[in-house]
A tleap script that builds the chain and sets N, CA, C and O, in Angstrom:
source leaprc.protein.ff14SB
mol = sequence {
  NMET PRO GLY ILE ILE ILE ASP ARG ASP ARG
  CYS LYS GLY CYS GLU THR CYS VAL GLU ALA
  CYS PRO GLN GLN ILE ILE ALA MET SER LYS
  GLU ILE ASN ALA LYS GLY TYR PHE TYR ALA
  ARG VAL ASP ASP PRO PHE ARG CYS LEU GLY
  CYS ARG ILE CYS ALA ILE VAL CYS PRO ASP
  VAL ALA ILE GLU VAL LEU SER GLU GLY VAL
  GLN TYR SER LEU PHE GLU CTYR
}
set mol.1.N position { -29.758 100.014 66.735 }
set mol.1.CA position { -28.510 99.316 66.517 }
set mol.1.C position { -28.812 97.837 66.256 }
set mol.1.O position { -29.534 97.214 67.034 }
set mol.2.N position { -28.283 97.277 65.197 }
set mol.2.CA position { -28.497 95.860 64.902 }
set mol.2.C position { -27.774 94.966 65.894 }
set mol.2.O position { -26.798 95.370 66.527 }
set mol.3.N position { -28.263 93.768 66.014 }
set mol.3.CA position { -27.626 92.795 66.887 }
set mol.3.C position { -27.535 91.450 66.206 }
set mol.3.O position { -28.440 91.059 65.468 }
set mol.4.N position { -26.456 90.745 66.445 }
set mol.4.CA position { -26.250 89.432 65.854 }
set mol.4.C position { -26.378 88.381 66.944 }
set mol.4.O position { -25.740 88.473 67.993 }
set mol.5.N position { -27.209 87.385 66.682 }
set mol.5.CA position { -27.355 86.259 67.600 }
set mol.5.C position { -26.850 85.017 66.873 }
set mol.5.O position { -27.375 84.646 65.824 }
set mol.6.N position { -25.836 84.382 67.434 }
set mol.6.CA position { -25.276 83.170 66.849 }
set mol.6.C position { -25.596 82.001 67.773 }
set mol.6.O position { -25.217 81.996 68.944 }
set mol.7.N position { -26.296 81.017 67.231 }
set mol.7.CA position { -26.617 79.805 67.986 }
set mol.7.C position { -25.368 78.925 67.999 }
set mol.7.O position { -25.078 78.231 67.025 }
set mol.8.N position { -24.649 78.961 69.086 }
set mol.8.CA position { -23.348 78.304 69.159 }
set mol.8.C position { -23.427 76.795 68.976 }
set mol.8.O position { -22.473 76.181 68.498 }
set mol.9.N position { -24.548 76.191 69.347 }
set mol.9.CA position { -24.663 74.743 69.210 }
set mol.9.C position { -25.064 74.310 67.798 }
set mol.9.O position { -24.921 73.138 67.451 }
set mol.10.N position { -25.560 75.235 66.988 }
set mol.10.CA position { -25.876 74.934 65.586 }
set mol.10.C position { -24.678 75.156 64.676 }
set mol.10.O position { -24.594 74.561 63.602 }
set mol.11.N position { -23.767 75.995 65.093 }
set mol.11.CA position { -22.610 76.370 64.266 }
set mol.11.C position { -21.655 75.195 64.137 }
set mol.11.O position { -21.316 74.549 65.129 }
set mol.12.N position { -21.215 74.917 62.889 }
set mol.12.CA position { -20.250 73.836 62.668 }
set mol.12.C position { -18.845 74.357 62.392 }
set mol.12.O position { -17.948 73.582 62.061 }
set mol.13.N position { -18.649 75.679 62.528 }
set mol.13.CA position { -17.315 76.255 62.404 }
set mol.13.C position { -16.773 76.322 61.002 }
set mol.13.O position { -15.564 76.192 60.813 }
set mol.14.N position { -17.619 76.521 60.008 }
set mol.14.CA position { -17.154 76.549 58.612 }
set mol.14.C position { -16.450 77.861 58.250 }
set mol.14.O position { -15.771 77.933 57.226 }
set mol.15.N position { -16.604 78.886 59.070 }
set mol.15.CA position { -15.968 80.199 58.906 }
set mol.15.C position { -16.465 80.985 57.693 }
set mol.15.O position { -15.832 81.966 57.304 }
set mol.16.N position { -17.567 80.582 57.096 }
set mol.16.CA position { -18.125 81.307 55.961 }
set mol.16.C position { -18.563 82.709 56.376 }
set mol.16.O position { -18.358 83.667 55.631 }
set mol.17.N position { -19.154 82.832 57.540 }
set mol.17.CA position { -19.604 84.141 58.030 }
set mol.17.C position { -18.424 85.058 58.336 }
set mol.17.O position { -18.516 86.270 58.141 }
set mol.18.N position { -17.327 84.495 58.811 }
set mol.18.CA position { -16.126 85.281 59.121 }
set mol.18.C position { -15.589 85.923 57.845 }
set mol.18.O position { -15.222 87.098 57.839 }
set mol.19.N position { -15.545 85.146 56.770 }
set mol.19.CA position { -15.040 85.648 55.500 }
set mol.19.C position { -16.010 86.632 54.838 }
set mol.19.O position { -15.577 87.533 54.120 }
set mol.20.N position { -17.319 86.466 55.074 }
set mol.20.CA position { -18.329 87.281 54.401 }
set mol.20.C position { -18.586 88.623 55.075 }
set mol.20.O position { -19.089 89.540 54.426 }
set mol.21.N position { -18.263 88.763 56.334 }
set mol.21.CA position { -18.590 89.988 57.071 }
set mol.21.C position { -17.772 91.186 56.562 }
set mol.21.O position { -16.543 91.166 56.637 }
set mol.22.N position { -18.440 92.224 56.047 }
set mol.22.CA position { -17.699 93.380 55.529 }
set mol.22.C position { -17.020 94.203 56.626 }
set mol.22.O position { -16.062 94.922 56.347 }
set mol.23.N position { -17.495 94.109 57.849 }
set mol.23.CA position { -16.916 94.846 58.966 }
set mol.23.C position { -15.862 94.042 59.734 }
set mol.23.O position { -15.203 94.574 60.627 }
set mol.24.N position { -15.705 92.764 59.386 }
set mol.24.CA position { -14.732 91.885 60.057 }
set mol.24.C position { -14.950 91.833 61.568 }
set mol.24.O position { -13.996 91.926 62.340 }
set mol.25.N position { -16.212 91.683 61.990 }
set mol.25.CA position { -16.512 91.647 63.423 }
set mol.25.C position { -16.832 90.246 63.926 }
set mol.25.O position { -17.034 90.052 65.124 }
set mol.26.N position { -16.881 89.264 63.024 }
set mol.26.CA position { -17.145 87.885 63.427 }
set mol.26.C position { -15.828 87.123 63.398 }
set mol.26.O position { -15.060 87.219 62.441 }
set mol.27.N position { -15.580 86.366 64.460 }
set mol.27.CA position { -14.360 85.569 64.561 }
set mol.27.C position { -14.710 84.204 65.148 }
set mol.27.O position { -15.815 83.994 65.649 }
set mol.28.N position { -13.773 83.300 65.080 }
set mol.28.CA position { -13.999 81.972 65.643 }
set mol.28.C position { -13.607 81.960 67.116 }
set mol.28.O position { -12.603 82.546 67.519 }
set mol.29.N position { -14.426 81.280 67.900 }
set mol.29.CA position { -14.191 81.182 69.335 }
set mol.29.C position { -13.070 80.188 69.623 }
set mol.29.O position { -12.761 79.330 68.795 }
set mol.30.N position { -12.479 80.307 70.773 }
set mol.30.CA position { -11.460 79.356 71.203 }
set mol.30.C position { -12.096 78.227 72.010 }
set mol.30.O position { -11.411 77.298 72.435 }
set mol.31.N position { -13.416 78.313 72.220 }
set mol.31.CA position { -14.162 77.278 72.944 }
set mol.31.C position { -14.825 76.343 71.940 }
set mol.31.O position { -14.974 76.677 70.765 }
set mol.32.N position { -15.216 75.183 72.414 }
set mol.32.CA position { -15.852 74.178 71.565 }
set mol.32.C position { -17.318 74.054 71.962 }
set mol.32.O position { -17.657 74.096 73.145 }
set mol.33.N position { -18.196 73.899 70.945 }
set mol.33.CA position { -19.629 73.747 71.230 }
set mol.33.C position { -19.967 72.281 71.501 }
set mol.33.O position { -19.074 71.439 71.586 }
set mol.34.N position { -21.258 71.982 71.635 }
set mol.34.CA position { -21.709 70.631 71.966 }
set mol.34.C position { -21.373 69.610 70.876 }
set mol.34.O position { -21.235 68.422 71.166 }
set mol.35.N position { -21.240 70.066 69.618 }
set mol.35.CA position { -20.911 69.168 68.513 }
set mol.35.C position { -19.407 68.943 68.363 }
set mol.35.O position { -18.978 68.101 67.574 }
set mol.36.N position { -18.614 69.690 69.116 }
set mol.36.CA position { -17.160 69.543 69.042 }
set mol.36.C position { -16.483 70.479 68.060 }
set mol.36.O position { -15.342 70.240 67.663 }
set mol.37.N position { -17.176 71.556 67.657 }
set mol.37.CA position { -16.621 72.523 66.706 }
set mol.37.C position { -16.290 73.834 67.404 }
set mol.37.O position { -16.918 74.192 68.401 }
set mol.38.N position { -15.313 74.539 66.883 }
set mol.38.CA position { -15.090 75.911 67.301 }
set mol.38.C position { -16.171 76.737 66.610 }
set mol.38.O position { -16.298 76.679 65.387 }
set mol.39.N position { -16.937 77.490 67.358 }
set mol.39.CA position { -18.082 78.207 66.803 }
set mol.39.C position { -17.754 79.687 66.570 }
set mol.39.O position { -16.785 80.217 67.112 }
set mol.40.N position { -18.583 80.335 65.753 }
set mol.40.CA position { -18.411 81.749 65.450 }
set mol.40.C position { -18.918 82.600 66.615 }
set mol.40.O position { -19.861 82.228 67.313 }
set mol.41.N position { -18.276 83.740 66.804 }
set mol.41.CA position { -18.702 84.681 67.839 }
set mol.41.C position { -18.530 86.102 67.306 }
set mol.41.O position { -17.799 86.326 66.341 }
set mol.42.N position { -19.202 87.052 67.936 }
set mol.42.CA position { -19.134 88.450 67.509 }
set mol.42.C position { -18.123 89.177 68.382 }
set mol.42.O position { -18.237 89.172 69.608 }
set mol.43.N position { -17.130 89.803 67.747 }
set mol.43.CA position { -16.091 90.533 68.477 }
set mol.43.C position { -16.543 91.924 68.904 }
set mol.43.O position { -16.398 92.289 70.071 }
set mol.44.N position { -17.082 92.692 67.985 }
set mol.44.CA position { -17.449 94.082 68.258 }
set mol.44.C position { -18.847 94.361 67.709 }
set mol.44.O position { -18.973 94.869 66.595 }
set mol.45.N position { -19.894 94.041 68.459 }
set mol.45.CA position { -21.268 94.169 67.941 }
set mol.45.C position { -21.674 95.605 67.616 }
set mol.45.O position { -22.619 95.804 66.853 }
set mol.46.N position { -21.005 96.596 68.158 }
set mol.46.CA position { -21.368 97.990 67.910 }
set mol.46.C position { -21.002 98.444 66.496 }
set mol.46.O position { -21.520 99.454 66.020 }
set mol.47.N position { -20.120 97.715 65.826 }
set mol.47.CA position { -19.739 98.050 64.447 }
set mol.47.C position { -20.606 97.359 63.405 }
set mol.47.O position { -20.400 97.552 62.207 }
set mol.48.N position { -21.574 96.555 63.843 }
set mol.48.CA position { -22.440 95.814 62.919 }
set mol.48.C position { -23.322 96.769 62.123 }
set mol.48.O position { -23.951 97.666 62.683 }
set mol.49.N position { -23.357 96.561 60.804 }
set mol.49.CA position { -24.170 97.382 59.911 }
set mol.49.C position { -25.586 96.846 59.757 }
set mol.49.O position { -26.475 97.565 59.300 }
set mol.50.N position { -25.802 95.605 60.130 }
set mol.50.CA position { -27.104 94.983 59.948 }
set mol.50.C position { -27.343 94.528 58.519 }
set mol.50.O position { -28.493 94.425 58.093 }
set mol.51.N position { -26.294 94.255 57.775 }
set mol.51.CA position { -26.416 93.888 56.358 }
set mol.51.C position { -26.972 92.479 56.158 }
set mol.51.O position { -27.483 92.159 55.085 }
set mol.52.N position { -26.873 91.641 57.184 }
set mol.52.CA position { -27.386 90.272 57.169 }
set mol.52.C position { -26.623 89.318 56.242 }
set mol.52.O position { -27.096 88.212 55.983 }
set mol.53.N position { -25.482 89.716 55.751 }
set mol.53.CA position { -24.718 88.836 54.871 }
set mol.53.C position { -24.286 87.573 55.621 }
set mol.53.O position { -24.292 86.481 55.053 }
set mol.54.N position { -23.917 87.721 56.876 }
set mol.54.CA position { -23.496 86.564 57.672 }
set mol.54.C position { -24.619 85.536 57.786 }
set mol.54.O position { -24.382 84.333 57.670 }
set mol.55.N position { -25.842 86.015 58.014 }
set mol.55.CA position { -26.993 85.121 58.142 }
set mol.55.C position { -27.349 84.476 56.807 }
set mol.55.O position { -27.791 83.328 56.768 }
set mol.56.N position { -27.157 85.210 55.719 }
set mol.56.CA position { -27.487 84.693 54.391 }
set mol.56.C position { -26.531 83.570 53.986 }
set mol.56.O position { -26.962 82.569 53.413 }
set mol.57.N position { -25.245 83.727 54.278 }
set mol.57.CA position { -24.259 82.731 53.845 }
set mol.57.C position { -24.128 81.547 54.795 }
set mol.57.O position { -23.487 80.557 54.441 }
set mol.58.N position { -24.705 81.612 55.968 }
set mol.58.CA position { -24.580 80.525 56.948 }
set mol.58.C position { -25.354 79.286 56.471 }
set mol.58.O position { -26.579 79.337 56.353 }
set mol.59.N position { -24.657 78.181 56.197 }
set mol.59.CA position { -25.341 76.979 55.705 }
set mol.59.C position { -26.155 76.268 56.779 }
set mol.59.O position { -27.007 75.440 56.455 }
set mol.60.N position { -25.911 76.573 58.045 }
set mol.60.CA position { -26.608 75.901 59.139 }
set mol.60.C position { -27.714 76.744 59.759 }
set mol.60.O position { -28.340 76.325 60.733 }
set mol.61.N position { -27.959 77.914 59.212 }
set mol.61.CA position { -28.974 78.851 59.715 }
set mol.61.C position { -28.766 79.067 61.220 }
set mol.61.O position { -29.713 79.018 62.004 }
set mol.62.N position { -27.521 79.304 61.600 }
set mol.62.CA position { -27.168 79.489 62.998 }
set mol.62.C position { -27.077 80.961 63.390 }
set mol.62.O position { -26.830 81.276 64.554 }
set mol.63.N position { -27.276 81.878 62.417 }
set mol.63.CA position { -27.109 83.303 62.691 }
set mol.63.C position { -28.413 84.039 62.422 }
set mol.63.O position { -29.064 83.838 61.397 }
set mol.64.N position { -28.779 84.902 63.374 }
set mol.64.CA position { -29.953 85.753 63.231 }
set mol.64.C position { -29.508 87.192 63.478 }
set mol.64.O position { -28.783 87.469 64.434 }
set mol.65.N position { -29.940 88.094 62.623 }
set mol.65.CA position { -29.592 89.504 62.764 }
set mol.65.C position { -30.868 90.276 63.080 }
set mol.65.O position { -31.836 90.246 62.321 }
set mol.66.N position { -30.848 90.961 64.207 }
set mol.66.CA position { -31.989 91.752 64.641 }
set mol.66.C position { -31.686 93.223 64.435 }
set mol.66.O position { -30.585 93.687 64.731 }
set mol.67.N position { -32.664 93.951 63.928 }
set mol.67.CA position { -32.465 95.391 63.772 }
set mol.67.C position { -33.803 96.101 63.908 }
set mol.67.O position { -34.864 95.527 63.660 }
set mol.68.N position { -33.727 97.345 64.302 }
set mol.68.CA position { -34.910 98.184 64.441 }
set mol.68.C position { -34.828 99.302 63.422 }
set mol.68.O position { -33.739 99.674 62.987 }
set mol.69.N position { -35.958 99.830 63.047 }
set mol.69.CA position { -35.960 100.943 62.109 }
set mol.69.C position { -36.047 100.471 60.677 }
set mol.69.O position { -36.741 99.499 60.378 }
set mol.70.N position { -35.351 101.148 59.799 }
set mol.70.CA position { -35.387 100.853 58.379 }
set mol.70.C position { -34.632 99.555 58.093 }
set mol.70.O position { -33.512 99.355 58.563 }
set mol.71.N position { -35.264 98.686 57.320 }
set mol.71.CA position { -34.620 97.450 56.925 }
set mol.71.C position { -34.404 97.486 55.422 }
set mol.71.O position { -35.351 97.670 54.658 }
set mol.72.N position { -33.182 97.314 55.006 }
set mol.72.CA position { -32.846 97.341 53.595 }
set mol.72.C position { -32.721 95.915 53.073 }
set mol.72.O position { -32.224 95.031 53.770 }
set mol.73.N position { -33.167 95.702 51.864 }
set mol.73.CA position { -33.053 94.399 51.218 }
set mol.73.C position { -32.123 94.520 50.026 }
set mol.73.O position { -32.107 95.545 49.344 }
set mol.74.N position { -31.362 93.492 49.778 }
set mol.74.CA position { -30.463 93.473 48.644 }
set mol.74.C position { -31.148 92.796 47.473 }
set mol.74.O position { -31.696 91.703 47.618 }
set mol.75.N position { -31.121 93.431 46.325 }
set mol.75.CA position { -31.746 92.875 45.128 }
set mol.75.C position { -30.723 92.817 44.009 }
set mol.75.O position { -29.899 93.720 43.865 }
set mol.76.N position { -30.777 91.760 43.219 }
set mol.76.CA position { -29.943 91.679 42.027 }
set mol.76.C position { -30.743 92.194 40.849 }
set mol.76.O position { -31.898 91.812 40.659 }
set mol.77.N position { -30.140 93.050 40.068 }
set mol.77.CA position { -30.817 93.588 38.892 }
set mol.77.C position { -30.203 93.034 37.647 }
set mol.77.O position { -30.636 93.368 36.544 }
savepdb mol mol.pdb
quit
């Protein structure tokens, strides 16, 4: 099962990952991080596909996706 790790203190709350997630499992927290931003959090980690789109679109490199087993890569043809 894949897992998403979001570094709450690196997140600036741009919500890019929220919009990009195909499963709609990332949402903004109601708490504020050390920089004064509402940070992203994972609502339902069991529905994560491990697609890594959230980590790819994050401009602050605040998201890491861990998975075991087969890892698929997206290629443009």
